[in-house]
Residue, then its C-alpha position, 0 to 999 in steps of 0.5 A: m500500500t502506498p502512502i496518500r499523495p497530497w496532490s491526489l487529494a487536491a485533485v479530488a477537492v478541485c474536481c468536487a469544487a468545480l462540480a459543486w459550483l456548476v450544480i449550485r450555479l444552475a439550481y441554488s434557488s431551489f436548495p434548502p439552507l446548508p446543514w451545519t451538522g457536518v461540522p461536528a461530525l468532521l471534527l469528532l472524526a478528526v479528533t478521534e483519528a489524531w488520538s488513535g494515531r498518537n496511541l498507535r504510534a506509541r504502541i508500535r514504537g514500544r513506548r507504552p510499558g505493559a501494552k500488548p504489541v499491535a497486531v499487523i491487521a489492526v495497523a492495516r485497518m487503521a491505514v485504510l481508515a486514514k486513506a478513506s478519511a482523507v478522501v472523504a475530507a477532500i470531497f467534503g472540502g471540495l464541495a464546501a469550496g464550491f459553495l464558497i466560490f459561488l456564494g462569495d459574490l452573493t453575500d454582499l446583497a442586502g436583505r438575503p440572509t440565506p447566502r450569508g448563512d450558507a457561506i459561513t456554514a460552507g467556510v466552517t465545513l471547509a476548515c473542518a475538512v482540512v483538519l480531518a485531512v491533516a488528522a488522516l495524514y497523521l494517522e497514516r504516518c503513525c501506521r508506518a513501521p519504525d526504521l531499523p538500525d543499520e548493521a554498521d551502527t550495531e557493530 
């Protein structure tokens, strides 16, 4: 399994932003207000992944006295979780960015509270998606095996 490439996440986010902008441009007037419920979900997942990464890294490196060694399958599952979360964060971040791009010039209109509220929700969602992507990259980094010492150093 290869590590996550930040450029591939950026490509997913840009494609989702373009798609969201196009759909919103065509049908924004028929959309309900954006829900804010994605924000706590993204943050909860980000905190959980960062915490899991810290604990997993300590167990892999043997820094936890009395802790059982980590099963290889558990590390592989955490790495897959990190990859999936990073892609989900890129998708949600791209969709939120598409909303922000479209709503950027609508927030100046007086008497229209919906675009302003949608822009705030989209901005916070974008920020939380970035936090989740960083946490996912950290979790994936924590799943790596520690480097073995060189034979020349041990002699």
